[in-house]
C-alpha positions in Angstrom: -7.8 164.5 235.2 -10.8 166.5 236.1 -11.1 170.2 235.5 -11.4 170.8 239.2 -7.9 169.5 239.7 -6.1 171.5 237.0 -4.5 173.7 239.7 -2.7 170.7 241.1 -0.4 170.4 238.1 2.5 172.6 237.1 1.7 175.5 234.9 2.3 174.9 231.2 5.2 177.0 230.0 4.5 179.7 227.5 6.1 178.4 224.3 5.0 181.2 222.1 3.7 180.7 218.6 4.4 177.2 217.4 3.7 178.1 213.8 6.6 180.4 213.5 9.8 179.1 212.0 12.4 178.0 214.5 16.1 178.2 214.7 18.1 175.5 216.4 19.6 176.3 219.8 22.7 174.2 219.0 22.9 173.9 215.2 25.9 171.8 214.5 25.4 169.2 217.3 21.7 168.7 216.2 22.7 168.7 212.5 25.4 166.0 213.1 23.0 163.9 215.2 20.3 164.2 212.5 22.8 162.9 209.9 24.0 160.2 212.3 20.5 158.7 212.2 21.5 157.1 208.9 24.8 155.8 210.2 23.6 152.2 210.7 23.1 152.0 206.9 26.8 152.4 206.1 26.8 150.0 203.1 23.9 151.8 201.4 25.4 155.2 202.1 28.8 154.0 200.7 27.0 153.1 197.5 25.4 156.6 197.5 28.8 158.2 197.9 30.4 156.2 195.2 27.6 156.8 192.7 27.7 160.5 193.6 31.4 160.8 193.1 31.2 159.1 189.7 28.3 161.3 188.7 30.2 164.5 189.7 33.5 163.4 188.1 31.7 162.7 184.8 29.7 165.9 184.9 32.7 168.1 185.7 35.0 166.5 183.1 32.5 166.6 180.3 33.0 170.3 179.5 36.7 169.6 179.1 36.0 167.0 176.5 33.5 169.3 174.8 36.2 172.0 174.7 38.5 169.5 172.9 35.7 169.0 170.4 35.5 172.8 169.9 39.3 172.8 169.3 38.9 170.1 166.6 36.4 172.3 164.8 38.4 175.4 165.2 41.7 173.8 164.1 40.0 172.3 161.1 38.4 175.6 160.0 41.7 177.5 160.7 43.7 175.0 158.6 41.3 175.5 155.6 41.7 179.3 155.9 45.5 178.7 155.8 45.2 176.6 152.6 46.9 173.6 154.2 46.7 170.5 151.9 44.4 167.8 153.2 43.2 170.1 156.0 39.7 170.3 157.3 37.6 169.2 160.2 38.3 165.7 161.5 34.7 164.5 161.7 35.8 161.1 163.0 37.6 162.6 166.0 34.8 165.1 166.4 32.2 162.4 166.4 34.2 160.4 168.9 34.5 163.3 171.3 30.8 164.2 171.0 29.9 160.6 171.6 32.1 160.5 174.7 30.4 163.7 176.0 26.9 162.3 175.4 27.9 159.0 177.1 29.4 160.8 180.1 26.2 162.9 180.6 24.0 159.8 180.1 26.0 157.7 182.7 26.1 160.7 185.1 22.3 161.0 184.8 21.7 157.3 185.5 24.1 157.4 188.4 22.5 160.5 189.8 19.1 158.9 189.6 20.4 155.7 191.3 22.0 157.5 194.2 18.9 159.6 194.7 16.7 156.4 194.7 19.0 154.7 197.2 19.2 157.8 199.4 15.4 158.2 199.4 14.9 154.6 200.5 17.4 155.2 203.3 15.7 158.4 204.5 12.3 156.8 204.4 13.5 153.8 206.5 15.2 156.2 208.9 12.1 158.3 209.3 10.0 155.2 209.9 12.4 154.2 212.7 12.3 157.7 214.0 8.5 157.7 214.1 8.6 154.3 215.9 11.1 155.6 218.5 8.9 158.7 219.1 5.8 156.6 219.4 7.4 154.2 221.9 9.0 157.2 223.8 5.6 158.8 224.2 4.4 155.7 226.2 7.5 155.7 228.4 7.1 159.3 229.5 5.6 160.1 232.9 2.3 161.9 233.2 4.2 165.0 234.6 5.8 165.5 231.2 2.4 165.9 229.6 1.1 168.1 232.4 3.9 170.6 231.9 3.5 170.9 228.1 0.9 172.0 225.7 -0.8 169.2 223.7 -0.4 171.2 220.5 3.4 171.4 221.0 3.6 167.6 221.6 1.5 166.9 218.5 3.7 169.2 216.5 6.9 167.4 217.6 5.5 164.0 216.8 4.0 164.9 213.4 5.1 168.2 211.8 8.6 168.2 213.1 9.2 164.6 212.0 7.9 165.4 208.6 10.2 168.4 208.4 13.2 166.2 209.3 12.2 163.8 206.5 12.0 166.7 204.0 15.3 168.1 205.1 17.1 164.7 204.8 15.5 163.8 201.4 16.1 167.1 199.7 18.7 169.2 201.5 21.1 166.3 202.3 21.3 165.0 198.7 21.5 168.5 197.3 24.2 169.6 199.7 26.3 166.6 199.0 25.9 167.0 195.2 26.4 170.7 195.2 29.4 170.5 197.5 31.1 167.9 195.4 30.3 169.9 192.2 31.9 173.1 193.7 35.0 171.2 194.6 35.2 169.4 191.2 34.5 172.4 189.2 37.0 174.5 191.1 39.7 171.8 190.5 38.9 171.8 186.7 38.9 175.6 186.5 42.4 175.8 188.0 43.5 173.0 185.7 42.2 174.8 182.6 43.4 178.3 183.6 44.4 179.4 187.1 44.3 183.0 186.0 40.6 182.8 185.0 39.9 180.7 188.1 41.1 183.5 190.3 38.8 186.0 188.4 35.8 183.6 188.8 36.4 183.2 192.5 36.5 187.0 193.0 32.7 186.9 192.7 32.4 184.8 195.9 32.8 187.7 198.4 30.1 189.7 196.6 27.7 186.6 196.6 28.4 186.2 200.4 27.5 189.8 201.0 24.2 189.5 199.1 23.2 186.3 200.9 24.3 187.7 204.2 22.5 191.1 204.0 19.4 190.3 201.9 19.0 186.7 203.1 19.2 187.6 206.8 16.6 190.4 206.4 14.4 188.1 204.3 14.6 185.4 207.0 13.4 187.9 209.7 10.5 188.9 207.6 9.6 185.3 206.9 9.6 184.9 210.7 7.2 187.7 211.1 5.1 186.3 208.2 4.7 182.9 209.9 4.1 184.5 213.3 1.3 186.6 211.8 0.0 183.6 210.0 -0.3 181.8 213.3 -2.2 184.7 214.7 -4.6 184.8 211.8 -5.1 181.0 212.0 -5.7 181.2 215.8 -8.3 183.9 215.3 -10.0 181.9 212.6 -10.0 178.9 214.9 -11.5 180.9 217.7 -14.2 182.2 215.3 -15.2 178.7 214.4 -15.0 177.0 217.8 -16.6 179.9 219.6 -19.1 180.8 216.8 -22.1 180.4 219.1 -20.7 182.7 221.7 -19.7 185.3 219.1 -23.2 185.3 217.8 -24.9 185.2 221.2 -22.9 188.3 222.4 -23.2 190.1 219.0 -19.4 190.3 218.6 -19.3 189.6 214.9 -18.2 193.2 214.1 -15.3 193.1 216.7 -14.1 189.7 215.4 -14.1 191.0 211.8 -12.1 194.1 212.9 -9.6 192.0 214.7 -9.3 189.7 211.7 -8.7 192.6 209.4 -6.0 194.0 211.6 -4.1 190.7 211.9 -4.6 190.0 208.2 -3.2 193.5 207.4 -0.1 192.7 209.6 0.2 189.4 207.7 0.0 191.2 204.4 2.7 193.7 205.3 5.1 191.0 206.6 4.5 188.8 203.6 5.0 191.6 201.2 8.3 192.6 202.8 9.5 188.9 202.9 8.6 188.3 199.2 10.2 191.6 198.2 13.5 190.8 199.9 13.4 187.2 198.7 12.6 188.3 195.2 15.7 190.5 195.2 18.0 187.6 195.9 17.8 185.9 192.5 18.1 189.1 190.4 21.1 190.1 192.4 22.7 186.7 192.1 22.0 186.6 188.4 23.6 190.1 188.0 26.7 188.9 189.7 26.8 185.8 187.6 26.4 187.8 184.4 29.1 190.2 185.6 31.3 187.2 186.2 30.5 185.9 182.7 31.4 189.3 181.1 34.7 189.5 182.9 35.6 185.9 182.1 34.6 186.2 178.5 36.6 189.4 178.0 39.7 188.1 179.9 39.4 184.7 178.2 39.0 186.3 174.8 42.2 188.3 175.3 44.1 185.1 176.3 42.8 183.3 173.2 43.8 186.2 171.0 47.3 186.2 172.6 47.6 182.5 172.0 47.8 181.8 175.8 44.9 179.4 175.7 42.8 177.6 173.1 39.3 178.5 172.1 38.1 175.1 173.4 39.7 175.8 176.8 38.0 179.2 177.0 34.6 177.6 176.0 35.1 174.9 178.7 36.0 177.5 181.3 32.9 179.6 180.6 30.8 176.4 181.1 32.7 175.7 184.3 32.0 179.2 185.6 28.2 178.6 185.0 28.3 175.2 186.8 30.2 176.8 189.6 27.6 179.5 190.3 24.6 177.2 190.0 25.4 175.0 193.0 26.3 178.1 195.1 22.8 179.4 194.5 21.3 176.0 195.3 23.2 175.9 198.5 22.0 179.3 199.5 18.5 178.4 198.7 18.7 175.2 200.8 20.0 176.9 203.9 16.5 177.9 205.1 15.3 174.3 204.7 18.3 173.0 206.5 17.9 175.4 209.4 14.2 174.5 209.7 15.0 170.8 209.5 17.7 170.9 212.1 15.4 173.0 214.4 12.7 170.3 214.0 15.2 167.6 214.6 16.3 169.3 217.8 12.7 169.4 219.0 12.3 165.7 218.3 15.6 164.9 220.0 14.4 166.9 223.1 11.4 164.6 223.2 13.5 161.5 222.8 16.0 162.6 225.4 13.2 163.6 227.9 13.5 161.9 231.3 11.4 158.7 231.4 9.3 157.4 234.2 11.2 155.2 236.7 11.6 151.7 235.3 9.7 148.8 236.7 11.6 146.5 239.1 13.7 143.8 237.4 11.6 141.1 239.1 8.2 142.7 239.6 5.6 141.0 241.8 3.3 138.9 239.6 -0.5 138.2 239.9 0.1 134.7 241.3 2.3 136.1 244.0 -0.3 138.7 244.9 -3.0 136.0 245.4 -1.0 134.1 247.9 -1.2 136.4 250.9 -4.7 137.5 250.2 -7.7 135.4 249.4 -9.1 136.1 246.0 -12.4 137.3 247.4 -10.7 139.8 249.7 -8.4 141.4 247.1 -8.4 145.1 246.7 -7.1 146.5 250.0 -5.4 149.9 249.6 -3.2 151.5 252.2 -1.4 154.9 252.3 1.5 154.9 254.7 2.9 158.3 255.5 2.6 159.3 251.9 4.0 162.7 250.8 4.0 164.1 247.3 4.5 167.4 245.4 4.7 168.2 241.7 7.8 170.2 242.6 10.0 170.0 245.8 9.2 173.6 246.5 5.5 173.1 246.5 4.4 169.9 248.4 0.8 169.0 247.9 0.2 165.9 250.0 2.1 165.5 253.3 2.2 162.5 255.6 -1.1 161.0 254.4 -2.3 157.8 256.1 -5.3 155.8 255.0 -6.6 152.3 255.0 -9.3 151.1 252.7 -10.7 147.6 253.1 -11.6 145.4 250.1 -15.0 146.2 248.7 -15.3 149.6 250.4 -16.5 152.7 248.6 -14.4 155.8 249.5 -15.7 159.2 248.4 -13.2 162.0 248.2 -14.5 165.6 248.4 -12.9 169.0 248.9 -12.2 172.3 247.3 -10.3 172.7 244.0 -6.6 171.9 244.3 -7.1 169.9 247.5 -5.3 166.9 246.1 -8.3 164.6 245.3 -7.3 163.5 241.8 -3.6 163.5 242.8 -4.4 160.9 245.4 -5.9 158.4 243.0 -3.2 159.1 240.4 -0.7 158.0 243.0 -2.6 154.7 243.4 -2.2 154.2 239.6 1.5 155.2 239.7 0.9 158.0 237.3 3.2 159.8 239.7 5.7 158.4 242.2 5.3 159.3 245.8 8.0 161.6 247.3 8.1 159.6 250.5 6.1 156.9 252.2 4.5 154.0 250.4 1.2 152.9 248.8 0.3 149.2 249.3 -2.2 147.1 247.4 -3.0 143.9 249.3 0.0 144.5 251.4 2.4 144.9 248.5 4.2 148.1 247.8 3.1 149.3 244.4 6.6 150.2 243.5 7.6 146.5 243.6 4.8 145.8 241.0 5.0 146.3 237.3 2.8 149.2 236.1 1.0 147.0 233.7 0.2 144.5 236.4 -1.0 147.2 238.8 -3.2 149.0 236.2 -4.7 145.8 235.0 -6.2 145.4 238.4 -7.6 149.0 238.3 -10.4 150.6 236.3 -11.0 154.3 235.7 -14.1 156.3 234.7 -13.1 159.9 234.2 -15.1 163.1 233.9 -14.3 163.4 230.1 -15.7 160.3 228.4 -13.0 159.3 225.9 -14.1 157.3 222.9 -12.0 156.1 220.0 -12.8 155.8 216.4 -14.7 152.6 215.9 -17.9 150.9 216.8 -19.6 150.9 220.2 -18.7 147.2 220.5 -15.0 148.0 219.9 -15.0 150.9 222.4 -16.4 148.7 225.2 -14.1 145.8 224.3 -11.2 148.3 224.8 -11.5 147.4 228.5 -10.5 143.8 227.8 -9.4 142.9 224.3 -10.0 139.2 224.7 -13.6 139.5 225.7 -16.2 137.8 223.7 -19.2 139.6 222.1 -21.5 138.0 224.7 -19.3 139.4 227.5 -19.3 142.8 225.9 -23.1 142.8 225.6 -23.4 141.7 229.3 -21.2 144.6 230.4 -23.3 146.9 228.2 -26.5 145.7 229.9 -25.0 146.1 233.3 -24.1 149.7 232.5 -27.4 150.5 230.8 -25.8 150.9 227.4 -28.0 148.2 225.9 -31.1 150.5 226.5 -30.1 153.0 223.9 -27.9 151.0 221.5 -30.9 149.3 219.8 -32.3 152.7 218.8 -29.1 153.4 216.8 -29.0 152.4 213.1 -26.4 149.6 213.4 -26.8 148.8 217.1 -23.5 147.8 218.6 -21.9 148.1 215.2 -22.7 151.8 215.1 -19.5 153.7 214.2 -18.7 156.7 216.4 -15.9 159.2 216.0 -13.4 160.1 218.6 -15.6 162.8 220.0 -18.6 160.5 220.2 -20.7 162.7 217.9 -23.2 159.8 217.3 -24.2 159.6 221.0 -25.0 162.1 223.7 -22.7 163.0 226.6 -24.5 160.8 229.0 -24.5 157.9 226.6 -20.7 158.3 226.1 -20.2 158.1 229.8 -22.3 155.0 230.0 -20.1 153.4 227.3 -17.0 154.2 229.4 -18.6 152.7 232.5 -19.4 149.5 230.5 -15.7 149.5 229.4 -14.6 149.6 233.0 -17.2 147.0 233.9 -15.8 144.6 231.2 -12.3 145.0 232.6 -13.4 143.4 235.9 -11.1 145.5 238.0 -10.5 145.0 241.7 -10.0 148.7 242.3 -12.3 151.2 240.7 -11.7 155.0 240.3 -14.6 157.3 239.4 -13.4 160.8 238.9 -16.3 163.3 238.5 -18.1 160.7 236.3 -21.5 162.5 236.5 -20.4 166.1 236.4 -21.0 166.6 232.7 -24.4 164.9 232.3 -27.9 166.1 232.9 -29.9 165.2 236.0 -32.1 162.7 234.2 -29.1 160.9 232.6 -27.3 161.1 236.0 -29.8 158.6 237.4 -28.8 156.0 234.9 -25.1 156.8 235.3 -25.4 156.5 239.0 -27.2 153.2 238.7 -24.4 151.9 236.4 -21.7 153.1 238.8 -23.5 151.4 241.7 -23.5 148.2 239.7 -19.9 148.3 238.8 -18.9 149.3 242.4 -20.4 146.2 243.8 -17.8 144.1 245.6 -15.0 146.3 244.4 -12.8 148.8 246.2 -13.9 152.1 244.9 -12.6 155.7 245.0 -15.2 158.2 244.0 -14.3 161.9 243.4 -17.4 164.0 243.3 -18.6 167.6 243.8 -22.3 166.6 243.8 -22.6 165.4 247.4 -25.9 163.7 246.6 -24.0 161.1 244.6 -21.9 159.9 247.5 -24.4 159.6 250.4 -24.2 155.8 250.4 -20.4 155.7 250.4 -18.8 153.6 253.2 -16.5 156.5 254.1 -16.2 160.1 252.9 -12.8 161.8 253.0 -12.7 165.6 253.2 -9.5 166.9 251.8 -8.0 170.3 252.2 -4.5 171.3 251.0 -3.5 167.7 250.6 -4.6 166.5 254.0 -7.6 164.6 255.2 -9.3 166.9 257.6 -12.4 164.8 258.1 -13.7 161.3 257.4 -16.8 159.3 258.1 -20.2 158.5 256.7 -22.5 161.1 255.3 -24.7 161.3 258.4 -21.8 161.3 260.8 -20.0 164.1 259.0 -23.2 166.2 259.0 -23.5 165.7 262.8 -19.9 166.8 263.3 -20.8 170.1 261.7 -17.3 170.6 260.2 -15.8 171.1 256.8 -18.1 168.6 255.1 -21.2 170.3 256.6 -19.9 173.6 255.2 -19.5 172.1 251.7 -23.0 170.6 252.0 -24.6 173.9 253.1 -22.7 175.8 250.3 -24.2 173.5 247.7 -27.7 173.8 249.2 -27.4 177.6 249.4 -26.3 177.8 245.8 -29.2 175.7 244.7 -27.1 172.7 243.9 -28.4 169.2 244.0 -27.8 167.7 247.5 
């Protein structure tokens, strides 16, 4: 879409700083849907669950066996002290118990690795499918979806947010499952060993929740400020790079440096506060853990001294209390990742749930059916029948437009910004659907045709020459992928591309980047014309194709466009009226309506809106 038509599209909503961390609008529904992505792989997930359960069972039971080994040592030493005949440490039993413990930890480690391996493969496969769904969804969305959203936001959803979902599933999901099972298993074992000590250990939970609630919440807010300020600094740096020439030209280096220092200072303050609060979390948690250890050790020692529990049981319980606090800390540390991952998943789901363009008819009209009512040499007739359209119901743009264009005619469309020029040709391409009325191509309503069929008969050359990474030959062949090299070269010659290609190092095999840095703006435009020429369209749309080139190159571009327009129905949108003097008919659009139409000379004689545009260009020194 040309720059002059930007006012015809809905305003892009202000979405704030996309670099700041987000929180999900509906956490649990989005979290459950994110986890449900793995539901089709139930068998693999069942194996993960079984392996995880075995791993946790072995891990939580090992301290109990180790406690029995401690009792073997203690009982043996105690019997020697009591001068019992034949007494001493039963090394056979001790060796058996130690072997069991080592075996349990070894098997638990292998099972933990196995479940992690399987889970990672599941997540990678799920994310690959998610990326595929997103990619396919992007091609099913209507143009209006892109008009109402920032490009950076869409790119963030399809790349960064999907990566964040993958990270959350790979790390947080596995850790949550393992830590959750560990907490349950350790709690059961603690109550089995000593319910009195278990109650004492659980008393630390409210204090831990208070620490996480108060300090963690404040740290999260400061992290939000940190990332917001990071976005501001990055945005300022980007402006400094992209607008470097203007900064230097206007001598604004000092002001840019001052602004950078201010934003960098704000980033420093927010980062310092975030790191300070985050740094408090672990010492406070450790203090509570140590406090719990002291209370358990003292209370457990008293119970051992009173003969209410064995030394091995007390040793096992202390180990359990350590294993109980560790997963709690891991869960607290994972919450930020989970919240971020769920928020990203929610944004991806919003994209996947977005309303798609109206589907093609179940039995669309095919090319062979289109040829029947119209002779092949006369194809390309376009008719607007009482067409009305608006980007929103409250703001109609085109109302009751009628127009008939015969095959092979060149129709030029002129008018002020926002008149509906680009919208009109976008309706022909079915980038948007008409609100009422109908657009017919060769007597067939375009809504009864498949979009691919319709667009295969149409070629476009836009104001911004879009080139893709690849060679010049590949960029031209993009118009028709099955074209031979000879056909590509023939199209290049017709569009005057051949005149400059041979001056390039590798000729047609010269690699150009997406921005076409290897060729000039005019040469890029000639390549896009050659691409459209190769497509052999019946209907051609030229939208401000010469507005971004110099006058000298414009002559070549104009010749190329004249060649490609030959025997084709053409719609030409232009502000330079000198480029449309030879058009069969010129339409003057104002506020979505055609107020004048006719040839260049006839419209000048009418002394109406077209004449006013003509004189305004002449008075401004424009090329007429």
